[in-house]
C-alpha positions as CSV (number, residue, x, y, z in Angstrom):
1,X,-33.8,-8.2,3.3
2,X,-31.9,-7.9,6.6
3,X,-33.2,-5.0,8.6
4,X,-30.8,-2.0,8.5
5,X,-29.2,-3.0,5.2
6,X,-28.6,-0.4,2.6
7,X,-31.6,-1.7,0.6
8,X,-33.8,-0.1,3.2
9,X,-32.7,3.5,2.2
10,X,-33.6,5.7,-0.7
11,X,-34.8,4.6,-4.1
12,X,-38.1,4.8,-6.0
13,X,-41.3,5.5,-4.0
14,X,-43.0,2.2,-3.3
15,X,-40.2,0.1,-4.6
16,X,-39.4,-3.1,-2.6
17,X,-36.6,-4.5,-4.8
18,X,-33.1,-4.1,-3.4
19,X,-30.5,-4.2,-6.2
20,X,-26.9,-5.3,-5.8
21,X,-24.1,-2.7,-5.8
22,X,-20.7,-4.1,-6.6
23,X,-17.1,-2.8,-7.1
24,X,-14.3,-4.6,-8.9
25,X,-11.3,-3.6,-6.8
26,X,-8.4,-3.3,-9.3
27,X,-6.1,-0.5,-10.4
28,X,-6.2,1.3,-13.8
29,X,-3.2,-0.6,-15.2
30,X,-4.7,-4.0,-14.4
31,X,-7.6,-3.9,-16.8
32,X,-7.9,-6.4,-19.7
33,X,-7.8,-3.5,-22.3
34,X,-4.2,-2.7,-21.3
35,X,-2.9,-6.3,-21.1
36,X,-0.9,-6.0,-24.3
37,X,0.7,-2.7,-23.1
38,X,1.4,-3.4,-19.4
39,X,2.9,-6.7,-18.3
40,X,2.1,-8.1,-14.8
41,X,5.8,-8.1,-14.1
42,X,5.6,-4.3,-14.4
43,X,2.6,-3.7,-12.1
44,X,4.8,-3.1,-9.1
45,X,6.6,-0.2,-10.8
46,X,3.3,1.5,-11.8
47,X,1.8,4.5,-9.9
48,X,-0.8,2.7,-7.7
49,X,-4.0,4.6,-7.2
50,X,-6.3,1.8,-6.1
51,X,-6.2,2.7,-2.4
52,X,-7.0,6.3,-2.6
53,X,-9.7,5.6,-5.3
54,X,-11.3,2.8,-3.2
55,X,-11.3,5.1,-0.2
56,X,-13.2,7.6,-2.2
57,X,-15.7,5.0,-3.2
58,X,-16.1,4.0,0.5
59,X,-16.9,7.7,1.3
60,X,-19.3,7.9,-1.6
61,X,-21.2,4.8,-0.2
62,X,-21.1,6.2,3.4
63,X,-22.7,9.4,2.2
64,X,-25.5,7.5,0.5
65,X,-26.0,4.9,3.3
66,X,-25.1,2.2,0.8
67,X,-23.7,-1.3,1.6
68,X,-22.0,-3.0,-1.4
69,X,-19.9,-6.0,-2.4
70,X,-16.2,-5.4,-3.2
71,X,-14.8,-8.1,-5.5
72,X,-11.1,-7.6,-4.7
73,X,-8.0,-8.8,-6.3
74,X,-5.6,-10.9,-4.2
75,X,-2.8,-8.6,-5.5
76,X,-4.5,-5.6,-3.9
77,X,-5.3,-7.4,-0.6
78,X,-1.7,-8.5,-0.2
79,X,-0.4,-5.0,-0.6
80,X,-3.2,-3.0,1.1
81,X,-4.5,-4.9,4.0
82,X,-5.7,-1.8,5.9
83,X,-7.8,-1.0,2.9
84,X,-9.4,-4.4,3.0
85,X,-10.1,-3.9,6.7
86,X,-11.7,-0.6,6.0
87,X,-14.0,-2.2,3.4
88,X,-15.2,-4.7,6.0
89,X,-15.5,-2.1,8.8
90,X,-17.8,-0.1,6.5
91,X,-20.3,-3.0,6.6
92,X,-19.6,-4.1,3.0
93,X,-19.2,-7.7,1.7
94,X,-15.6,-8.8,0.9
95,X,-15.5,-11.1,-2.2
96,X,-12.9,-12.5,-4.6
97,X,-11.9,-11.1,-8.0
98,X,-9.1,-13.7,-8.4
99,X,-5.4,-13.3,-7.7
100,X,-4.0,-11.0,-10.4
101,X,-6.8,-10.6,-13.0
102,X,-6.0,-13.8,-14.9
103,X,-8.8,-14.7,-17.3
104,X,-10.4,-18.0,-16.3
105,X,-10.6,-19.1,-20.0
106,X,-6.8,-18.8,-20.1
107,X,-6.3,-21.1,-17.1
108,X,-6.4,-24.8,-16.6
109,X,-8.7,-26.2,-13.9
110,X,-5.6,-26.8,-11.7
111,X,-4.4,-23.2,-12.2
112,X,-7.8,-21.9,-11.5
113,X,-8.2,-23.9,-8.3
114,X,-4.8,-22.6,-7.0
115,X,-5.8,-19.0,-8.0
116,X,-9.1,-18.9,-6.2
117,X,-7.9,-20.9,-3.2
118,X,-5.0,-18.5,-2.6
119,X,-7.1,-15.4,-3.2
120,X,-9.8,-16.6,-0.7
121,X,-7.1,-17.2,1.9
122,X,-5.5,-13.8,1.3
123,X,-8.8,-11.9,1.6
124,X,-10.0,-13.8,4.7
125,X,-6.6,-13.2,6.4
126,X,-6.7,-9.5,5.5
127,X,-10.4,-8.9,6.3
128,X,-11.0,-11.4,9.1
129,X,-14.3,-12.5,7.5
130,X,-15.4,-15.4,5.4
131,X,-15.4,-14.9,1.6
132,X,-18.3,-16.6,-0.3
133,X,-18.5,-14.6,-3.5
134,X,-16.4,-14.6,-6.7
135,X,-16.3,-12.6,-9.9
136,X,-14.1,-13.7,-12.8
137,X,-11.7,-11.2,-14.4
138,X,-13.4,-9.8,-17.5
139,X,-16.4,-12.1,-17.0
140,X,-14.3,-14.9,-18.5
141,X,-16.6,-17.8,-17.6
142,X,-18.7,-19.0,-20.5
143,X,-20.0,-22.0,-22.4
144,X,-16.5,-23.5,-22.9
145,X,-15.3,-23.5,-19.2
146,X,-18.4,-24.2,-17.1
147,X,-16.1,-26.6,-15.2
148,X,-15.1,-23.5,-13.2
149,X,-18.4,-23.6,-11.3
150,X,-17.6,-27.1,-9.9
151,X,-14.1,-25.8,-8.8
152,X,-15.6,-22.8,-7.1
153,X,-18.1,-24.9,-5.2
154,X,-15.4,-27.3,-4.1
155,X,-13.3,-24.4,-2.8
156,X,-16.1,-23.1,-0.6
157,X,-17.6,-20.4,-2.7
158,X,-21.4,-19.9,-2.4
159,X,-22.0,-17.8,-5.5
160,X,-20.4,-16.3,-8.6
161,X,-21.1,-13.2,-10.7
162,X,-19.0,-14.1,-13.7
163,X,-21.3,-14.2,-16.7
164,X,-22.4,-11.3,-18.8
165,X,-25.2,-12.6,-21.1
166,X,-24.4,-10.3,-24.0
167,X,-22.3,-10.3,-27.2
168,X,-18.9,-8.6,-26.7
169,X,-15.5,-8.9,-28.3
170,X,-13.8,-9.6,-24.9
171,X,-16.4,-11.5,-23.0
172,X,-20.1,-12.6,-23.0
173,X,-22.4,-15.6,-23.1
174,X,-25.5,-14.3,-24.8
175,X,-27.5,-17.5,-24.4
176,X,-27.1,-17.7,-20.6
177,X,-30.1,-16.9,-18.4
178,X,-30.5,-13.3,-17.6
179,X,-31.1,-13.8,-13.9
180,X,-29.6,-15.9,-11.1
181,X,-29.4,-19.6,-11.8
182,X,-27.5,-22.7,-10.9
183,X,-25.4,-23.9,-13.9
184,X,-24.7,-27.3,-12.2
185,X,-28.1,-28.1,-10.9
186,X,-29.9,-27.5,-7.6
187,X,-26.9,-28.5,-5.5
188,X,-24.4,-26.4,-7.4
189,X,-23.1,-22.9,-7.0
190,X,-25.4,-19.9,-7.7
191,X,-24.4,-17.7,-10.7
192,X,-25.7,-14.1,-10.7
193,X,-25.2,-12.7,-14.2
194,X,-24.6,-9.0,-14.8
195,X,-27.9,-7.3,-15.6
196,X,-29.3,-6.9,-19.1
197,X,-32.6,-5.8,-20.6
198,X,-34.3,-8.0,-23.3
199,X,-35.4,-5.8,-26.2
200,X,-36.3,-7.0,-29.7
201,X,-34.9,-10.4,-29.0
202,X,-31.5,-9.1,-27.9
203,X,-30.0,-8.6,-24.4
204,X,-28.9,-5.0,-23.9
205,X,-26.3,-4.3,-21.1
206,X,-27.5,-2.1,-18.2
207,X,-25.3,-3.3,-15.3
208,X,-22.8,-0.5,-15.1
209,X,-19.2,-0.6,-16.2
210,X,-18.2,1.3,-19.4
211,X,-21.8,1.3,-20.7
212,X,-22.8,3.4,-17.7
213,X,-20.2,6.1,-18.7
214,X,-20.9,5.9,-22.4
215,X,-24.8,6.0,-22.3
216,X,-26.7,9.1,-21.1
217,X,-27.6,8.6,-17.5
218,X,-31.4,8.7,-18.2
219,X,-31.0,5.7,-20.6
220,X,-29.2,3.7,-18.0
221,X,-31.8,4.6,-15.3
222,X,-34.7,3.7,-17.6
223,X,-33.2,0.3,-18.5
224,X,-32.6,-0.6,-14.8
225,X,-36.1,0.5,-13.9
226,X,-37.4,-1.8,-16.6
227,X,-35.7,-4.8,-14.9
228,X,-37.2,-3.8,-11.5
229,X,-40.7,-3.0,-12.7
230,X,-41.3,-5.3,-15.7
231,X,-39.2,-8.3,-14.7
232,X,-39.6,-7.8,-11.0
233,X,-35.9,-8.7,-10.5
234,X,-33.0,-7.0,-8.8
235,X,-30.2,-5.5,-10.9
236,X,-26.5,-6.1,-10.4
237,X,-24.5,-2.9,-11.0
238,X,-20.7,-2.9,-11.1
239,X,-17.9,-0.3,-11.6
240,X,-14.2,0.1,-10.8
241,X,-12.5,2.5,-8.4
242,X,-10.4,3.9,-11.3
243,X,-13.6,5.0,-13.1
244,X,-13.9,8.0,-10.6
245,X,-10.3,9.0,-11.2
246,X,-10.0,11.3,-14.3
247,X,-6.5,12.3,-13.2
248,X,-5.1,8.7,-13.6
249,X,-2.0,8.4,-15.9
250,X,-2.9,8.0,-19.5
251,X,-1.5,5.0,-21.5
252,X,0.2,5.6,-24.8
253,X,-0.1,3.4,-27.8
254,X,-3.6,2.1,-27.1
255,X,-6.2,1.8,-29.8
256,X,-9.0,4.3,-30.3
257,X,-11.5,1.7,-29.1
258,X,-9.6,1.2,-25.9
259,X,-9.3,4.9,-25.3
260,X,-13.0,5.4,-25.8
261,X,-13.9,2.5,-23.5
262,X,-11.5,3.4,-20.7
263,X,-11.4,7.2,-20.6
264,X,-14.8,8.4,-21.8
265,X,-16.7,10.5,-19.1
266,X,-14.4,9.6,-16.2
267,X,-15.0,13.2,-14.9
268,X,-18.7,12.6,-14.9
269,X,-18.7,9.2,-13.2
270,X,-18.8,10.3,-9.6
271,X,-21.8,12.5,-10.1
272,X,-23.6,9.7,-12.0
273,X,-22.9,7.3,-9.2
274,X,-24.4,9.7,-6.7
275,X,-27.5,9.9,-8.8
276,X,-27.9,6.1,-9.2
277,X,-27.3,5.6,-5.5
278,X,-30.3,7.9,-4.8
279,X,-32.6,6.6,-7.6
280,X,-32.5,2.9,-6.6
281,X,-32.3,0.7,-3.5
282,X,-29.0,-1.0,-3.0
283,X,-27.4,-3.7,-0.9
284,X,-24.7,-6.4,-0.9
285,X,-24.7,-9.4,-3.2
286,X,-25.0,-11.9,-0.3
287,X,-28.0,-10.1,1.1
288,X,-29.8,-9.7,-2.2
289,X,-29.2,-13.2,-3.5
290,X,-28.5,-15.5,-0.6
291,X,-30.7,-14.0,2.1
292,X,-34.1,-15.5,3.2
293,X,-35.9,-12.7,1.3
294,X,-33.5,-12.3,-1.6
295,X,-34.1,-9.2,-3.7
296,X,-36.8,-7.8,-1.4
297,X,-36.7,-5.3,1.4
């Protein structure tokens, strides 16, 4: 681990593993769960809260001495260039979350190439730094569209974090490796799946997101410690800026499942994040997975 990185601070006594802290920079109305209620054409008319919420995340990380990776939508970068510059100025990694939260499994290879090329250019223009990482909207790369990894490599990306090796109604590739691997061989792009724990022959999610809000904090912490201690591997944790915003506008006409997933424990999220930042060692994706001592301080 690079000296002075966030992985050098805090965490468990004697722990040498630096985990990857990541943020998917998108607004509350851009999530997959609301795709049937809110059209992309209507996004511009919505009350945007992504800038203020991401600034709050930046302050949270500054308080904890944490450096993280911000997977940012091109839609956000185009409208909030000063925010992108503040992310970079804070010592964080700027990475791509695609142009406007289009699922990769709903795109052709040509559409996908245009999407990730445009987004990379937007982010690099706004942030003034190279962009080497990518995360698919809704973890929408799986067994049926592995061609996406070839396109990512051809467009200059070094790694992806787009597979969640669990069973889920919206995403998931349960048979994928649990830890970083190269789907296209040794010369291909590195894929870093979201963290799971293997128990009783099944992968259980423990990489953040809605599960982190739904489960008791102690359970999430125990599961992540299992990965560090038993597997000897770094965790990848992710969340969204809207998850620390309990005052966000509520959407009418959504299902009970969607309400539970999106709104449960928003008021507790910031406190839980402060706890997890103190209980583990954290750093950027590129330092954890691409550095000469990947995953280690």
